[in-house]
N, CA and C of each residue as an Amber inpcrd file, in Angstrom:
protein
   591
 102.6290000 -39.9370000 -24.5690000 101.9360000 -39.3440000 -25.7020000
 101.3600000 -37.9970000 -25.2830000 100.9420000 -37.2210000 -26.2720000
 100.3750000 -35.9030000 -25.9830000  99.2110000 -35.6390000 -26.9250000
  98.3090000 -34.7950000 -26.4920000  97.1770000 -34.3820000 -27.3050000
  97.0770000 -32.8800000 -27.1910000  97.2630000 -32.1740000 -28.3090000
  97.1990000 -30.7210000 -28.2760000  98.2370000 -30.1190000 -27.3550000
  99.3850000 -30.7860000 -27.2120000 100.4470000 -30.2910000 -26.3490000
 100.3090000 -30.7250000 -24.9000000  99.1990000 -31.3670000 -24.5520000
  98.9910000 -31.8090000 -23.1800000  99.2870000 -33.3000000 -23.0620000
  99.8650000 -33.7310000 -21.9410000 100.1210000 -35.1700000 -21.7810000
  98.8120000 -35.9410000 -21.6830000  98.8210000 -37.1440000 -22.2180000
  97.6320000 -37.9880000 -22.1470000  97.7920000 -39.0730000 -21.0940000
  98.9730000 -39.1730000 -20.5010000  99.2060000 -40.1890000 -19.4800000
  99.3320000 -39.5430000 -18.1100000  98.6800000 -40.1760000 -17.1410000
  98.8050000 -39.7720000 -15.7430000  99.2540000 -40.9870000 -14.9540000
 100.1860000 -40.7780000 -14.0250000 100.6650000 -41.8700000 -13.1810000
 100.1610000 -41.6970000 -11.7590000  99.8750000 -42.7990000 -11.0840000
  99.4010000 -42.7050000  -9.7070000 100.5490000 -42.3730000  -8.7630000
 100.1990000 -41.9540000  -7.5740000 101.2120000 -41.8210000  -6.5240000
 101.6210000 -43.2260000  -6.1070000 102.9000000 -43.4310000  -5.9140000
 103.3620000 -44.7440000  -5.4650000 103.5890000 -45.7030000  -6.6150000
 103.6170000 -46.9880000  -6.2760000 103.9320000 -48.0360000  -7.2420000
 102.8320000 -48.1650000  -8.2920000 103.2460000 -48.3610000  -9.5470000
 102.3020000 -48.5620000 -10.6460000 102.0590000 -50.0570000 -10.8050000
 100.7980000 -50.4690000 -10.7100000 100.4860000 -51.8970000 -10.8150000
 100.0260000 -52.3110000 -12.1950000  99.7990000 -51.3350000 -13.0750000
  99.3560000 -51.6640000 -14.4140000  98.9910000 -50.3980000 -15.1750000
  98.4310000 -50.5940000 -16.3460000  98.0280000 -49.4860000 -17.2040000
  96.5310000 -49.5320000 -17.4280000  95.8880000 -48.3880000 -17.3400000
  94.4880000 -48.2440000 -17.7210000  94.4270000 -47.5070000 -19.0450000
  93.8820000 -48.1390000 -20.0540000  93.7870000 -47.5640000 -21.3930000
  92.3530000 -47.0910000 -21.6010000  92.1550000 -45.7800000 -21.7610000
  90.8230000 -45.1900000 -21.8530000  90.5210000 -44.8360000 -23.3100000
  89.4990000 -45.4920000 -23.8670000  89.1230000 -45.3090000 -25.2610000
  87.7910000 -44.5670000 -25.3320000  87.7410000 -43.4260000 -26.0150000
  86.5310000 -42.6050000 -26.0220000  85.4590000 -43.1230000 -26.9650000
  84.3650000 -42.4020000 -26.9760000  83.3030000 -42.6750000 -27.9330000
  83.4670000 -41.8050000 -29.1630000  82.4860000 -41.8510000 -30.0290000
  82.5500000 -41.0310000 -31.2450000  82.5170000 -39.5460000 -30.8960000
  81.6700000 -39.1790000 -29.9580000  81.5930000 -37.7810000 -29.5270000
  81.7210000 -37.6560000 -28.0270000  82.3740000 -38.6140000 -27.3940000
  82.4810000 -38.6610000 -25.9390000  83.9590000 -38.7990000 -25.5930000
  84.5790000 -37.6570000 -25.2820000  86.0290000 -37.5820000 -25.0660000
  86.4350000 -38.1770000 -23.7140000  87.7250000 -38.4640000 -23.5240000
  88.1880000 -38.9580000 -22.2240000  87.9240000 -37.9910000 -21.0710000
  87.7000000 -36.7180000 -21.3850000  87.4100000 -35.7360000 -20.3380000
  85.9300000 -35.7070000 -19.9580000  85.0630000 -36.4070000 -20.7050000
  83.6370000 -36.4570000 -20.3830000  83.4530000 -37.2460000 -19.0860000
  82.3500000 -37.0010000 -18.3690000  82.2490000 -37.4710000 -16.9800000
  82.5430000 -38.9360000 -16.7210000  81.9000000 -39.8530000 -17.4320000
  82.0870000 -41.2690000 -17.1210000  83.5280000 -41.7270000 -17.3280000
  84.1610000 -41.2560000 -18.4050000  85.5460000 -41.6480000 -18.6550000
  86.4960000 -40.9330000 -17.7070000  86.1870000 -39.6940000 -17.3410000
  87.0210000 -38.9790000 -16.3720000  86.9920000 -39.6900000 -15.0240000
  85.8040000 -40.1190000 -14.5990000  85.7080000 -40.8510000 -13.3330000
  86.3790000 -42.2140000 -13.4360000  86.2770000 -42.8540000 -14.5870000
  86.9790000 -44.1300000 -14.7800000  88.4800000 -43.9250000 -14.6240000
  88.9940000 -42.8550000 -15.2150000  90.4230000 -42.5610000 -15.0890000
  90.8350000 -42.3300000 -13.6420000  90.0120000 -41.5980000 -12.9060000
  90.3240000 -41.3490000 -11.4970000  90.2650000 -42.6390000 -10.6790000
  89.3080000 -43.5020000 -10.9920000  89.2230000 -44.7980000 -10.2970000
  90.4630000 -45.6430000 -10.5870000  90.9000000 -45.6430000 -11.8440000
  92.1070000 -46.3880000 -12.2010000  93.3160000 -45.8610000 -11.4360000
  93.4780000 -44.5420000 -11.3870000  94.5940000 -43.9530000 -10.6490000
  94.5400000 -44.3400000  -9.1740000  93.3500000 -44.2680000  -8.6010000
  93.1730000 -44.6070000  -7.1880000  93.5680000 -46.0520000  -6.9020000
  93.3990000 -46.9270000  -7.8940000  93.7370000 -48.3390000  -7.7280000
  95.1520000 -48.6720000  -8.2130000  95.9580000 -47.6560000  -8.4600000
  97.3660000 -47.8740000  -8.7690000  97.7140000 -48.0430000 -10.2290000
  96.7850000 -47.7210000 -11.1170000  97.0640000 -47.8350000 -12.5510000
  97.5280000 -46.4980000 -13.1240000  98.5420000 -46.5460000 -13.9820000
  98.8200000 -45.4000000 -14.8440000  97.6760000 -45.3370000 -15.8500000
  97.3000000 -44.1520000 -16.2720000  96.1620000 -43.9860000 -17.1670000
  96.6160000 -43.3270000 -18.4550000  96.3680000 -44.0030000 -19.5580000
  96.6260000 -43.4430000 -20.8840000  95.2890000 -43.1430000 -21.5370000
  95.0250000 -41.8630000 -21.7560000  93.8070000 -41.4430000 -22.4480000
  94.0680000 -41.4010000 -23.9480000  93.2420000 -42.0660000 -24.7000000
  93.3530000 -42.0360000 -26.1530000  92.3850000 -40.9680000 -26.6740000
  92.9270000 -40.0030000 -27.3700000  92.1260000 -38.9450000 -27.9860000
  92.1730000 -39.1720000 -29.4900000  91.0120000 -39.1730000 -30.1080000
  91.0080000 -39.3890000 -31.5490000  89.9980000 -38.4750000 -32.2300000
  90.2150000 -38.3240000 -33.5300000  89.2570000 -37.6320000 -34.3830000
  88.3940000 -38.7240000 -35.0090000  87.2040000 -38.9310000 -34.4490000
  86.3800000 -40.0400000 -34.9200000  85.9070000 -39.8410000 -36.3560000
  86.0640000 -38.6090000 -36.8920000  85.7530000 -38.3850000 -38.2920000
  86.6770000 -39.1540000 -39.2170000  87.8230000 -39.5940000 -38.6950000
  88.7650000 -40.3960000 -39.4890000  88.4350000 -41.8850000 -39.4490000
  87.4730000 -42.2620000 -38.6200000  87.1000000 -43.6700000 -38.5000000
  86.3540000 -44.1030000 -39.7610000  86.8700000 -45.0870000 -40.4940000
  86.2170000 -45.4880000 -41.7450000  84.9160000 -46.2410000 -41.4970000
  83.9360000 -45.9640000 -42.3150000  82.6490000 -46.6380000 -42.1790000
  82.7390000 -48.1330000 -42.4670000  83.7060000 -48.5270000 -43.3110000
  83.7770000 -49.9250000 -43.7150000  84.5420000 -50.8030000 -42.7310000
  85.2990000 -50.2020000 -41.7830000  86.0270000 -51.0160000 -40.8100000
  86.2760000 -50.2300000 -39.5210000  85.2140000 -49.8250000 -38.8260000
  85.4280000 -49.0790000 -37.5810000  86.1300000 -49.9150000 -36.5200000
  85.8550000 -51.2110000 -36.4830000  86.5070000 -52.0570000 -35.4860000
  88.0090000 -52.1320000 -35.6800000  88.4400000 -52.2600000 -36.9280000
  89.8750000 -52.2950000 -37.2110000  90.5540000 -50.9900000 -36.8540000
  89.8750000 -49.8860000 -37.1370000  90.4410000 -48.5650000 -36.8290000
  90.6000000 -48.3890000 -35.3180000  89.5760000 -48.7520000 -34.5550000
  89.6570000 -48.6290000 -33.0920000  90.7500000 -49.5420000 -32.5490000
  90.8140000 -50.7550000 -33.0800000  91.8620000 -51.6990000 -32.6670000
  93.2470000 -51.1030000 -32.9020000  93.4600000 -50.4950000 -34.0660000
  94.7550000 -49.8960000 -34.3760000  95.0820000 -48.7480000 -33.4210000
  94.0760000 -47.9420000 -33.0830000  94.2870000 -46.8260000 -32.1500000
  94.6830000 -47.3490000 -30.7680000  93.9940000 -48.3900000 -30.3170000
  94.2780000 -48.9600000 -28.9970000  95.6720000 -49.5820000 -28.9650000
  96.0020000 -50.3580000 -29.9870000  97.3040000 -51.0230000 -30.0380000
  98.4350000 -50.0050000 -30.1080000  98.2510000 -48.9380000 -30.8830000
  99.2860000 -47.9080000 -30.9980000  99.5000000 -47.2020000 -29.6670000
  98.4220000 -46.9110000 -28.9440000  98.5480000 -46.2480000 -27.6510000
  99.2860000 -47.1320000 -26.6610000  99.0290000 -48.4220000 -26.7000000
  99.7050000 -49.3450000 -25.7940000 101.1800000 -49.4840000 -26.1600000
 101.4650000 -49.5770000 -27.4450000 102.8480000 -49.7190000 -27.9160000
 103.6830000 -48.4950000 -27.5830000 103.0580000 -47.3220000 -27.5470000
 103.7820000 -46.0690000 -27.3110000 104.1510000 -45.8330000 -25.8500000
 103.7350000 -46.7250000 -24.9600000 104.0340000 -46.5220000 -23.5390000
 105.5410000 -46.6320000 -23.2990000 106.0810000 -45.7730000 -22.4110000
 107.5270000 -45.7700000 -22.1720000 108.0030000 -46.9450000 -21.3310000
 107.0910000 -47.6870000 -20.7300000 107.4780000 -48.8030000 -19.8790000
 106.5280000 -49.9720000 -20.1230000 107.0050000 -51.1440000 -19.7950000
 106.1790000 -52.3370000 -19.9270000 105.5640000 -52.6070000 -18.5590000
 104.2470000 -52.5510000 -18.4960000 103.5550000 -52.7350000 -17.2300000
 102.9200000 -54.1140000 -17.1750000 102.7720000 -54.6770000 -15.9770000
 102.3530000 -56.0760000 -15.8620000 100.9430000 -56.3710000 -16.3450000
 100.0340000 -55.4340000 -16.1950000  98.6500000 -55.6800000 -16.6070000
  98.0770000 -54.4490000 -17.2830000  97.0690000 -54.6680000 -18.0980000
  96.3460000 -53.5690000 -18.7430000  94.8600000 -53.7880000 -18.5350000
  94.1780000 -52.7170000 -18.1530000  92.7250000 -52.7050000 -18.0810000
  92.2430000 -51.7080000 -19.1300000  91.3230000 -52.1250000 -19.9730000
  90.7880000 -51.2620000 -21.0190000  89.4230000 -50.7440000 -20.5790000
  89.2120000 -49.4370000 -20.7430000  87.9040000 -48.8330000 -20.5110000
  87.4740000 -48.1910000 -21.8250000  86.3530000 -48.6360000 -22.3720000
  85.8820000 -48.0850000 -23.6410000  84.4500000 -47.6150000 -23.5330000
  84.1540000 -46.5450000 -24.2570000  82.7970000 -46.0010000 -24.3090000
  82.2970000 -46.0400000 -25.7430000  81.1810000 -46.6890000 -25.9980000
  80.5160000 -46.6780000 -27.2940000  81.4600000 -47.0900000 -28.4220000
  81.9060000 -46.1590000 -29.2570000  82.8320000 -46.5060000 -30.3310000
  84.0570000 -47.2290000 -29.7830000  84.5350000 -46.8180000 -28.6350000
  85.7040000 -47.4590000 -28.0250000  85.4790000 -48.9060000 -27.6510000
  84.2070000 -49.3100000 -27.4950000  83.9340000 -50.7090000 -27.1560000
  84.2040000 -51.6400000 -28.3350000  84.4120000 -51.0650000 -29.5210000
  84.7850000 -51.9010000 -30.6720000  86.1720000 -52.5250000 -30.5030000
  86.8760000 -52.1280000 -29.4490000  88.1630000 -52.7510000 -29.1300000
  87.9890000 -54.0810000 -28.4120000  86.7500000 -54.5120000 -28.1650000
  86.5190000 -55.7390000 -27.3950000  87.2120000 -56.9710000 -27.9890000
  87.1630000 -57.2060000 -29.3100000  87.8620000 -58.3840000 -29.8350000
  89.3720000 -58.3160000 -29.5850000  89.9450000 -57.1290000 -29.7260000
  91.3830000 -56.9390000 -29.4670000  91.6950000 -57.2020000 -27.9960000
  90.8830000 -56.6400000 -27.0880000  91.1040000 -56.8460000 -25.6590000
  91.0200000 -58.3290000 -25.3050000  90.0880000 -59.0340000 -25.9460000
  89.9600000 -60.4790000 -25.7060000  91.2170000 -61.2120000 -26.1600000
  91.7070000 -60.8730000 -27.3470000  92.9230000 -61.5140000 -27.8680000
  94.1240000 -61.2510000 -26.9660000  94.2130000 -60.0340000 -26.4420000
  95.3480000 -59.6370000 -25.6120000  95.1960000 -60.0870000 -24.1590000
  93.9920000 -60.4970000 -23.7660000  93.7560000 -60.9260000 -22.3960000
  93.6290000 -59.7840000 -21.4040000  93.1890000 -58.6040000 -21.8860000
  93.0480000 -57.4490000 -21.0020000  91.6630000 -57.4360000 -20.3590000
  91.6180000 -57.2970000 -19.0430000  90.3420000 -57.0750000 -18.3730000
  89.7800000 -55.7480000 -18.8650000  88.4510000 -55.5860000 -18.7670000
  87.8650000 -54.4090000 -19.4100000  86.5730000 -53.9590000 -18.7480000
  86.3380000 -52.6510000 -18.8910000  85.0740000 -52.0270000 -18.5440000
  84.5240000 -51.4290000 -19.8280000  83.3280000 -51.8410000 -20.2160000
  82.7090000 -51.3650000 -21.4550000  81.4710000 -50.5450000 -21.1040000
  81.5250000 -49.2680000 -21.3900000  80.4110000 -48.3580000 -21.1190000
  79.5770000 -48.2140000 -22.3870000  78.3100000 -48.5220000 -22.3060000
  77.3640000 -48.4980000 -23.4280000  77.9090000 -49.2410000 -24.6550000
  78.2400000 -50.5300000 -24.4820000  78.7590000 -51.3020000 -25.6200000
  77.7150000 -51.4140000 -26.7300000  78.2020000 -51.4870000 -27.9500000
  77.3460000 -51.5360000 -29.1370000  76.9170000 -52.9840000 -29.3750000
  75.8900000 -53.4130000 -28.6730000  75.5010000 -54.8190000 -28.6780000
  74.8250000 -55.2630000 -29.9720000  74.6690000 -54.3430000 -30.9270000
  74.1310000 -54.7130000 -32.2350000  75.2410000 -55.0530000 -33.2280000
  76.5030000 -54.9640000 -32.8070000  77.6490000 -55.2410000 -33.6890000
  78.1280000 -56.6710000 -33.4230000  77.9320000 -57.5450000 -34.3920000
  78.2310000 -58.9680000 -34.2000000  79.6890000 -59.2150000 -33.8170000
  80.6150000 -58.5500000 -34.4870000  82.0460000 -58.7510000 -34.2140000
  82.3800000 -58.3610000 -32.7790000  81.8070000 -57.2560000 -32.3260000
  82.0420000 -56.7880000 -30.9660000  81.4920000 -57.7980000 -29.9600000
  80.2690000 -58.2630000 -30.1840000  79.6390000 -59.2260000 -29.2720000
  80.4480000 -60.5240000 -29.2370000  80.9520000 -60.9570000 -30.3910000
  81.7790000 -62.1610000 -30.4300000  83.0470000 -61.9690000 -29.5980000
  83.6250000 -60.7780000 -29.6570000  84.8060000 -60.4820000 -28.8450000
  84.4930000 -60.5120000 -27.3610000  83.3460000 -59.9440000 -26.9850000
  82.9400000 -59.9750000 -25.5820000  82.7460000 -61.4170000 -25.1100000
  82.1000000 -62.2310000 -25.9420000  81.8150000 -63.6170000 -25.5730000
  83.0810000 -64.4600000 -25.4940000  84.0810000 -64.1200000 -26.3150000
  85.3160000 -64.9110000 -26.3660000  86.3160000 -64.5230000 -25.2810000
  86.0390000 -63.4570000 -24.5830000  86.9800000 -62.9260000 -23.5930000
  87.0950000 -63.8890000 -22.4140000  88.3190000 -64.2140000 -22.0530000
  88.5280000 -65.1470000 -20.9480000  88.7330000 -64.4780000 -19.6040000
  88.9020000 -63.1520000 -19.6010000  89.1540000 -62.4380000 -18.3520000
  87.8860000 -61.8390000 -17.7810000  88.0650000 -60.7990000 -16.9770000
  86.9200000 -60.1480000 -16.3440000  86.4670000 -58.9580000 -17.1760000
  85.1590000 -58.7950000 -17.2760000  84.5840000 -57.6790000 -18.0120000
  83.3740000 -57.1410000 -17.2590000  83.2440000 -55.8260000 -17.2550000
  82.0610000 -55.1600000 -16.7380000  81.4130000 -54.4210000 -17.8980000
  80.1520000 -54.7250000 -18.1710000  79.3810000 -54.0210000 -19.1980000
  78.3710000 -53.1330000 -18.4900000  78.3640000 -51.8450000 -18.8450000
  77.4240000 -50.8980000 -18.2440000  76.5100000 -50.4020000 -19.3490000
  75.2140000 -50.6700000 -19.2070000  74.2540000 -50.4130000 -20.2710000
  73.0330000 -49.6660000 -19.7350000  72.4430000 -48.8410000 -20.5870000
  71.1880000 -48.1860000 -20.2660000  70.0490000 -48.8720000 -21.0010000
  68.9590000 -49.0860000 -20.3090000  67.8380000 -49.8160000 -20.9160000
  67.1650000 -49.0080000 -22.0260000  67.3130000 -47.6700000 -21.9900000
  66.7360000 -46.8230000 -23.0350000  67.7400000 -46.4910000 -24.1380000
  68.8800000 -47.1610000 -24.1110000  69.9260000 -46.9660000 -25.1170000
  69.5910000 -47.8140000 -26.3430000  69.6650000 -47.2210000 -27.5360000
  69.4010000 -47.9770000 -28.7610000  70.4140000 -49.0940000 -28.9780000
  71.5740000 -49.0070000 -28.3290000  72.5970000 -50.0460000 -28.4630000
  72.3430000 -51.2360000 -27.5460000  71.3570000 -51.1270000 -26.6530000
  71.0410000 -52.1930000 -25.7040000  70.2630000 -53.3140000 -26.3870000
  70.6070000 -54.5400000 -26.0490000  69.8790000 -55.7060000 -26.5480000
  69.7990000 -56.6980000 -25.3930000  68.6100000 -56.8790000 -24.8580000
  68.4350000 -57.7160000 -23.6640000  68.8520000 -59.1570000 -23.9160000
  68.5260000 -59.7120000 -25.0940000  68.8650000 -61.1040000 -25.3880000
  70.3770000 -61.2930000 -25.4910000  71.0430000 -60.3570000 -26.1690000
  72.5020000 -60.4330000 -26.2970000  73.1440000 -60.3260000 -24.9140000
  72.6730000 -59.3730000 -24.1140000  73.2380000 -59.1830000 -22.7770000
  73.0450000 -60.4200000 -21.9090000  71.8840000 -61.0670000 -22.0340000
  71.6430000 -62.2870000 -21.2570000  72.6340000 -63.3780000 -21.6400000
  72.9140000 -63.4880000 -22.9300000  73.8940000 -64.4630000 -23.3870000
  75.2890000 -64.1580000 -22.8720000  75.6630000 -62.8910000 -22.8730000
  76.9740000 -62.4920000 -22.3750000  77.0810000 -62.7240000 -20.8710000
  75.9860000 -62.4780000 -20.1680000  75.9800000 -62.7350000 -18.7200000
  76.2340000 -64.2270000 -18.4640000  75.6220000 -65.0830000 -19.2790000
  75.8550000 -66.5240000 -19.1300000  77.3090000 -66.8860000 -19.4280000
  77.9730000 -66.0840000 -20.2670000  79.3850000 -66.3220000 -20.5970000
  80.3250000 -65.7830000 -19.5200000  79.7560000 -65.1320000 -18.4950000
  80.5830000 -64.6530000 -17.3900000  80.7620000 -63.1490000 -17.3170000
  80.1610000 -62.3970000 -18.2280000  80.2600000 -60.9340000 -18.1680000
  79.4440000 -60.4080000 -16.9940000  79.9810000 -59.4240000 -16.3330000
  79.2570000 -58.7040000 -15.2900000  78.5050000 -57.5770000 -15.9970000
  77.1760000 -57.6000000 -15.9620000  76.3640000 -56.6190000 -16.6760000
  75.6250000 -55.7340000 -15.6750000  75.8400000 -54.4350000 -15.7740000
  75.1070000 -53.4540000 -14.9710000  74.0980000 -52.7770000 -15.8930000
  72.8210000 -53.0080000 -15.6510000  71.7620000 -52.4180000 -16.4630000
  71.0850000 -51.3100000 -15.6740000  70.9640000 -50.1490000 -16.3000000
  70.3590000 -48.9970000 -15.6360000  69.0330000 -48.6710000 -16.3280000
  67.9120000 -48.8770000 -15.6420000  66.6080000 -48.5750000 -16.2400000
  66.5060000 -47.1050000 -16.6320000  65.8840000 -46.8420000 -17.7790000
  65.5950000 -45.4890000 -18.2700000  66.8200000 -44.7070000 -18.7420000
  68.0290000 -45.2350000 -18.5770000  69.2230000 -44.4890000 -18.9880000
  69.4340000 -44.6120000 -20.4960000  69.8710000 -43.5190000 -21.1140000
  70.1080000 -43.4910000 -22.5490000  71.5720000 -43.8070000 -22.8600000
  72.0140000 -43.5010000 -24.0840000  73.3710000 -43.8470000 -24.5060000
  74.4320000 -43.0460000 -23.7660000  74.0580000 -41.9220000 -23.2030000
  74.9850000 -41.1550000 -22.3680000  74.9130000 -41.5510000 -20.9090000
  74.1270000 -42.5940000 -20.6170000  73.8400000 -43.0370000 -19.2600000
  73.2520000 -41.8960000 -18.4320000  72.3200000 -41.1960000 -19.0630000
  71.5540000 -40.1260000 -18.4400000  70.0720000 -40.4230000 -18.6340000
  69.2500000 -39.7690000 -17.8240000  67.8080000 -39.8270000 -18.0000000
  67.3710000 -38.4600000 -18.5080000  66.9460000 -38.3580000 -19.7600000
  66.5660000 -37.0550000 -20.3080000  65.5070000 -36.3670000 -19.4430000
  65.7500000 -35.0870000 -19.1560000  64.8090000 -34.3070000 -18.3670000
  64.9500000 -34.4780000 -16.8700000  65.9290000 -35.2920000 -16.4270000
  66.1140000 -35.5080000 -14.9930000  67.6050000 -35.4530000 -14.6570000
  68.0890000 -34.2440000 -14.4350000  69.5200000 -34.0470000 -14.2140000
  69.9740000 -34.6710000 -12.9000000  69.1190000 -34.6560000 -11.8890000
  69.5140000 -35.2350000 -10.6020000  69.6860000 -36.7490000 -10.7310000
  68.7230000 -37.4130000 -11.3770000  68.8500000 -38.8540000 -11.5770000
  70.0590000 -39.1740000 -12.4450000  70.3240000 -38.3360000 -13.4410000
  71.4960000 -38.5440000 -14.2930000  72.7820000 -38.4800000 -13.4720000
  72.8620000 -37.5080000 -12.5560000  74.0470000 -37.4030000 -11.6930000
  74.1490000 -38.6190000 -10.7750000  73.0170000 -39.0820000 -10.2690000
  73.0190000 -40.2690000  -9.4090000  73.5190000 -41.4930000 -10.1670000
  73.1250000 -41.6180000 -11.4270000  73.5900000 -42.7410000 -12.2450000
  75.1050000 -42.7050000 -12.3770000  75.6520000 -41.5190000 -12.5820000
  77.1090000 -41.4150000 -12.7170000  77.8080000 -41.8570000 -11.4290000
  77.2320000 -41.5360000 -10.2900000  77.7900000 -41.9940000  -9.0150000
  77.7020000 -43.5200000  -8.9270000  76.5670000 -44.0870000  -9.2990000
  76.3760000 -45.5450000  -9.2510000  77.3720000 -46.2620000 -10.1610000
  77.5590000 -45.7300000 -11.3610000  78.4900000 -46.3530000 -12.3070000
  79.9160000 -46.2420000 -11.7850000  80.2840000 -45.0860000 -11.2380000
  81.6320000 -44.9050000 -10.6900000  81.8710000 -45.8750000  -9.5390000
  80.8710000 -46.0430000  -8.6870000  80.9970000 -46.9900000  -7.5690000
  81.2060000 -48.4120000  -8.0950000  80.4720000 -48.7660000  -9.1400000
  80.5900000 -50.1220000  -9.7100000  81.9530000 -50.3140000 -10.3830000
  82.4520000 -49.2890000 -11.0690000  83.7800000 -49.3890000 -11.6860000
  84.8510000 -49.5570000 -10.6170000  84.7500000 -48.7920000  -9.5200000
  85.7300000 -48.9030000  -8.4420000  85.6860000 -50.2860000  -7.8240000
  84.4890000 -50.8500000  -7.6490000  84.3700000 -52.1950000  -7.0940000
  84.9780000 -53.2330000  -8.0450000  84.7650000 -53.0450000  -9.3310000
  85.3410000 -53.9420000 -10.3370000  86.8650000 -53.9260000 -10.2380000
  87.4460000 -52.7380000 -10.1310000  88.9110000 -52.6260000 -10.0460000
  89.4240000 -53.2150000  -8.7400000  88.6800000 -53.0480000  -7.6630000
  89.0720000 -53.6680000  -6.3930000  89.1230000 -55.1890000  -6.5490000
  88.1790000 -55.7280000  -7.3050000  88.1310000 -57.1720000  -7.5270000
  89.2870000 -57.7010000  -8.3550000  90.0020000 -56.8160000  -9.0530000
  91.1660000 -57.2400000  -9.8440000  92.4430000 -57.2860000  -9.0140000
  92.3680000 -56.7480000  -7.7910000  93.5690000 -56.6930000  -6.9630000
  93.9280000 -58.0760000  -6.4630000  95.2490000 -58.3420000  -6.3750000
  95.6850000 -59.6630000  -5.9030000  95.1990000 -59.9090000  -4.4710000
  94.8690000 -61.1490000  -4.1760000  94.3830000 -61.5010000  -2.8300000
  95.5140000 -61.4510000  -1.8200000
């Protein structure tokens, strides 16, 4: 696939062990720091990376989850090869793909999931594979009770005190950069844990 004439897929050096599907937020593109680092981590672990670029202004208010699901499914269907595994990485709006990922059995990393959306939370809870949820305690999308329930269901939850929806600390650029390093380290560890023994 291509976006603005540029390829959206990158392949790792050597054997491809799977596909990493990167789903952006409403205003957080695949080139934004957390998703860019997620893509690099996926490549480092042998995954081809497909970045999904969308115009979130086309996302309907009455069914954002269905729209995100359709975008994710179309990006996967458009791949030129069938790969053995898929890992989904979604940020904010992209986390609405959680029910689809659960149905498909794709392991996933969810950055700032929208824990106030019942359908999304149900998808996270129903997921039988591995999931990493990365949340900021100062994010309006954070819900401690929901996260505790998901943790009991087997979700790996990384909570960052004082971090907002961008996983930054307003007014503290150094701490914000440190958070990005911490999240990248946790994503890399998650991907290492998916490797065959």
